C-alpha positions in Angstrom: 1.5 32.2 111.7 3.7 29.0 112.3 4.9 27.5 109.0 4.4 24.0 109.9 0.9 22.8 109.8 -0.6 19.4 110.3 -2.3 17.6 107.4 -5.7 18.4 108.9 -4.8 22.0 109.3 -3.9 22.2 105.6 -7.2 21.0 104.8 -9.0 23.3 107.2 -6.8 26.4 105.7 -8.2 25.4 102.2 -11.7 25.2 103.5 -11.3 28.6 104.9 -10.4 30.1 101.9 -13.1 28.4 100.1 -15.7 29.8 102.6 -14.4 33.2 102.3 -15.6 33.7 98.8 -19.3 33.7 100.0 -18.6 35.8 103.0 -18.5 39.6 103.5 -14.9 41.1 102.8 -14.5 42.1 106.6 -14.3 38.4 107.4 -11.2 38.2 105.1 -9.5 40.9 107.0 -10.6 39.2 110.3 -8.8 35.8 109.0 -5.5 37.8 108.6 -5.8 39.4 111.8 -6.4 36.0 113.5 -3.5 34.2 111.6 -1.1 37.1 113.0 -2.1 36.1 116.4 -1.1 32.3 115.6 -4.8 31.2 115.6 -4.9 27.7 113.8 -6.9 27.2 110.6 -8.9 24.5 112.5 -10.0 27.0 115.1 -10.6 29.7 112.5 -13.0 27.3 110.4 -15.0 26.7 113.6 -15.4 30.5 114.0 -16.5 31.0 110.4 -19.1 28.2 110.7 -20.5 30.2 113.6 -20.5 33.5 111.6 -22.5 31.7 108.7 -25.2 30.4 111.3 -25.5 34.0 112.7 -25.7 35.6 109.3 -28.2 33.1 108.0 -30.3 33.6 111.0 -30.2 37.5 110.7 -31.4 37.0 107.1 -34.1 34.6 107.9 -35.6 36.7 110.7 -35.5 39.8 108.3 -33.3 41.8 110.6 -30.8 42.0 107.6 -32.4 42.6 104.2 -30.0 41.0 101.9 -30.2 38.1 99.4 -26.7 36.8 100.1 -24.4 36.3 103.1 -21.6 38.1 101.4 -23.8 41.3 101.5 -24.3 41.5 105.2 -22.8 45.0 105.9 -20.8 46.5 108.7 -23.7 48.9 109.3 -26.0 46.1 110.0 -23.7 44.7 112.6 -23.1 48.0 114.2 -26.9 48.8 114.8 -27.8 45.3 115.9 -29.7 45.6 119.1 -29.2 43.5 122.1 -32.8 42.2 122.3 -31.9 40.8 118.7 -28.8 39.2 119.6 -30.1 37.6 122.6 -33.0 36.1 120.3 -30.3 34.5 118.5 -28.9 32.8 121.5 -32.4 31.7 122.7 -33.2 30.3 119.1 -29.9 28.0 119.5 -31.2 26.9 123.0 -35.0 26.4 122.5 -35.1 25.6 118.9 -32.0 23.9 118.0 -31.5 22.5 121.6 -28.0 23.1 121.9 -26.2 22.6 125.1 -24.8 25.7 127.1 -21.2 24.7 126.2 -22.0 24.8 122.3 -23.7 28.2 122.8 -20.9 29.7 124.7 -18.4 28.7 122.0 -20.8 30.5 119.4 -20.9 33.6 121.7 -17.1 33.5 122.0 -16.7 33.6 118.4 -19.1 36.4 117.8 -17.5 38.3 120.6 -14.1 37.8 119.0 -15.3 39.2 115.6 -17.0 42.2 117.4 -13.7 43.1 119.1 -12.0 42.8 116.0 -14.3 45.3 114.2 -14.5 47.6 117.1 -10.8 47.7 118.2 -8.4 46.2 115.5 -9.7 47.8 112.3 -8.9 51.1 110.2 -11.0 53.0 107.7 -9.4 55.5 105.3 -9.4 58.1 108.3 -7.7 55.7 110.7 -10.7 55.0 112.7 -12.1 51.5 113.5 -15.1 50.5 111.2 -17.4 51.2 114.2 -17.4 51.2 117.9 -20.8 50.1 119.4 -20.1 46.6 120.5 -23.3 44.9 121.3 -21.6 41.5 121.9 -19.9 43.0 124.7 -23.3 43.1 126.7 -24.0 39.3 125.9 -23.7 37.2 129.0 -21.7 33.8 128.8 -23.8 31.0 130.4 -22.6 29.7 133.7 -21.8 25.9 133.5 -24.1 24.2 135.8 -21.8 21.1 136.2 -19.3 20.9 138.7 -15.7 19.7 138.3 -16.4 16.7 140.7 -19.6 15.7 138.7 -18.0 16.1 135.5 -15.0 13.8 136.7 -17.4 11.3 137.8 -19.2 11.3 134.2 -15.7 10.9 132.6 -14.8 7.9 134.9 -18.2 6.2 133.8 -17.2 6.3 130.0 -13.8 5.0 130.0 -11.6 1.8 130.1 -9.7 1.2 133.2 -7.2 -1.2 134.8 -7.1 -4.8 133.1 -9.8 -3.6 130.8 -7.4 -1.6 128.7 -5.1 -4.5 127.4 -8.2 -6.7 127.3 -9.7 -4.4 124.6 -6.6 -4.2 122.7 -6.6 -8.2 122.6 -10.1 -8.2 121.7 -9.4 -5.9 118.4 -7.0 -8.6 117.3 -8.9 -11.7 118.3 -12.4 -11.5 119.5 -13.7 -9.1 116.8 -13.0 -11.6 114.0 -15.8 -13.8 115.6 -18.1 -11.0 115.2 -17.6 -10.6 111.3 -17.4 -14.3 110.6 -19.7 -14.9 107.5 -19.6 -11.3 106.5 -17.3 -11.6 103.5 -16.4 -8.0 103.0 -16.1 -6.8 106.4 -14.0 -10.0 107.2 -11.7 -9.0 104.5 -11.4 -5.6 105.6 -10.8 -6.6 109.2 -8.0 -9.1 108.2 -6.1 -6.4 106.1 -6.5 -3.8 109.0 -6.1 -5.8 112.1 -2.5 -5.0 112.8 -3.0 -1.4 112.0 -6.2 -1.0 114.0 -4.6 -2.7 117.1 -1.6 -0.4 116.8 -3.9 2.7 116.7 -5.8 1.7 120.0 -2.8 0.5 121.7 -1.1 3.7 121.0 -4.1 5.8 122.1 -4.4 3.9 125.2 -0.6 3.8 126.1 0.0 7.4 125.3 -3.1 9.8 125.8 -2.4 11.4 122.4 -5.1 13.5 120.8 -6.6 11.9 117.7 -5.3 14.7 115.6 -1.9 14.2 117.0 -2.1 10.5 116.1 -3.3 11.1 112.7 -0.3 13.5 112.0 2.4 11.1 113.2 5.1 10.1 110.6 7.4 7.3 110.3 10.2 9.5 111.5 8.0 10.6 114.6 8.4 7.1 116.4 11.1 5.4 118.4 10.1 2.2 119.3 13.4 1.2 121.3 12.8 4.2 123.7 9.1 4.3 123.4 9.2 7.8 122.4 7.0 10.0 119.8 7.8 13.4 118.3 4.3 14.9 118.4 3.0 18.3 116.9 0.7 19.6 119.7 -1.9 22.5 119.8 -0.2 25.7 118.6 2.2 23.6 116.3 4.5 23.1 119.0 6.6 20.1 118.9 6.7 17.9 122.0 8.3 14.7 123.0 5.8 11.9 124.3 6.6 8.6 125.7 4.3 5.8 125.7 3.6 2.5 127.7 5.5 -0.7 126.8 2.5 -2.7 126.0 1.9 -0.9 122.7 5.3 -1.8 121.4 4.5 -5.3 119.9 1.5 -4.1 118.3 3.3 -1.2 116.6 6.0 -3.7 115.6 3.5 -6.1 113.9 1.9 -3.3 112.1 5.1 -1.9 110.7 6.2 -5.3 109.5 3.1 -5.4 107.2 2.6 -1.7 106.5 4.2 -1.3 103.2 3.0 -4.8 101.8 -0.8 -4.3 103.0 -1.3 -0.6 102.2 0.5 -0.6 98.8 3.1 2.0 99.9 4.8 3.6 96.9 7.9 5.7 97.1 8.4 7.0 100.8 4.9 7.7 102.3 5.8 9.7 105.3 2.7 9.3 107.4 2.4 6.3 110.0 -1.1 5.1 109.7 -2.4 4.5 106.4 -5.5 3.3 104.5 -6.1 2.3 101.1 -7.9 4.5 98.5 -8.1 3.5 94.7 -5.2 0.9 95.3 -2.7 3.4 96.6 -1.8 4.2 100.3 -3.2 7.5 101.8 -2.8 8.9 105.4 -5.7 8.1 107.5 -7.9 11.0 108.5 -9.0 11.9 111.7 -12.7 10.8 110.9 -11.5 7.5 109.8 -9.6 6.7 113.2 -12.7 8.1 115.0 -14.9 5.5 113.1 -12.3 2.9 113.8 -12.1 3.3 117.4 -16.0 3.4 117.6 -16.5 0.5 115.8 -14.4 -1.7 118.0 -15.8 -0.2 121.2 -19.3 -0.8 120.3 -18.5 -4.5 119.5 -16.7 -4.8 122.8 -19.1 -3.3 125.1 -22.0 -2.3 123.1 -21.3 1.3 123.7 -19.5 3.6 121.2 -16.3 5.3 122.8 -14.4 8.0 121.0 -10.6 8.3 120.7 -10.9 11.3 123.1 -12.4 8.7 125.7 -9.2 6.7 125.0 -7.3 9.8 126.1 -9.5 9.9 129.1 -8.7 6.3 129.9 -5.0 6.7 129.6 -5.3 10.0 131.8 -7.1 8.4 134.6 -4.7 5.5 134.9 -1.8 7.8 134.5 -3.2 10.0 137.4 -3.2 7.3 139.9 0.6 6.9 139.8 1.9 10.5 138.8 1.5 14.2 139.6 -0.7 16.6 138.0 2.1 18.2 136.6 3.6 15.0 135.0 -0.2 14.6 133.6 -0.1 18.0 132.2 3.3 17.3 130.3 1.9 14.0 129.0 -1.3 15.3 127.8 -0.1 18.8 126.5 -2.2 20.7 128.8 -1.2 24.2 129.5 -3.1 24.9 132.6 -4.2 22.7 135.7 -7.9 23.0 134.9 -8.3 20.1 132.7 -5.7 17.9 134.2 -7.6 18.4 137.5 -10.5 16.3 136.4 -8.5 13.1 136.3 -7.1 13.8 140.0 -10.7 14.5 141.1 -11.8 11.2 139.6 -9.2 9.4 141.7 -10.1 11.3 144.8 -13.7 10.0 144.2 -12.4 6.5 144.0 -10.5 7.0 147.2 -13.5 8.4 149.0 -15.5 5.3 147.9 -12.9 3.0 149.1 -13.0 4.4 152.7 -16.6 4.6 152.7 -17.0 0.7 151.7 -15.2 0.1 155.3 -18.4 1.3 156.9 -20.8 -1.0 154.7 
């Protein structure tokens, strides 16, 4: 496993260890196996949540007769019938009303666990714990959404063109009118205005993931060259450039960062909040809340930091190749990048169709 972890990954690694104390011992072995394959703690924590959901359902339905999740046995998993596993996924769909994409993720988690237990384990005789893999028989749901329809859906939930810089301006000027007369909210806004403008400007100027932005350090940013050193998925360091309109907002934030956020010693993280009178790195959740607060005020619709990424990508795709887009966003395949190219193709078709109106 890579030595360097993001702050969020370290937190997730601690959460994984905490959860393992109440799970069967073979999940601890699974954890070690996944880490040797360079799986991130964040991904592993998601898998473990899925295992907990599955084990609790088995206990609630009386399929596994134990009082505690920790006591779910290998034998119970080995002899689980296909009709029972399918009933679990039906429960997720019909009773919990999860979307196909969410159910597929849980199927993938359980398929991963069963593959480990049936192919990469050893008992005292050197044999796998068991060989009957009921999850191999479980079908993944085919997505009913086409690439073009997904691209169109994305394009309806983003900021484009002049709206991008107009939104950043609103954060620094227009939002104050909304919180006038609300003493505490106004005080927080005035303290955080430069920081919040810098965050939103940088998201819209670079296409960073929110986790990448939360993990930025002072040493990560070069304003003169508009360059960032970013820790991507898989803990790979990459260089990412950003648009020039973000520079003055970042400069303004850096000028007030130490004073407004009570920075003591050398706090390495770029974006800070204040907790109990001292500086703390902003969490992913705090950044998400910040972005959604301002977008709700701007156009009465909450947009996530991921929609800021979509906004950047759609604009970028108008002027650059798909491979430029892949490099900028940190994609490893063309599948996701194609969404933004498709969005531009739809725009081009609409333009030509308007000539016949």
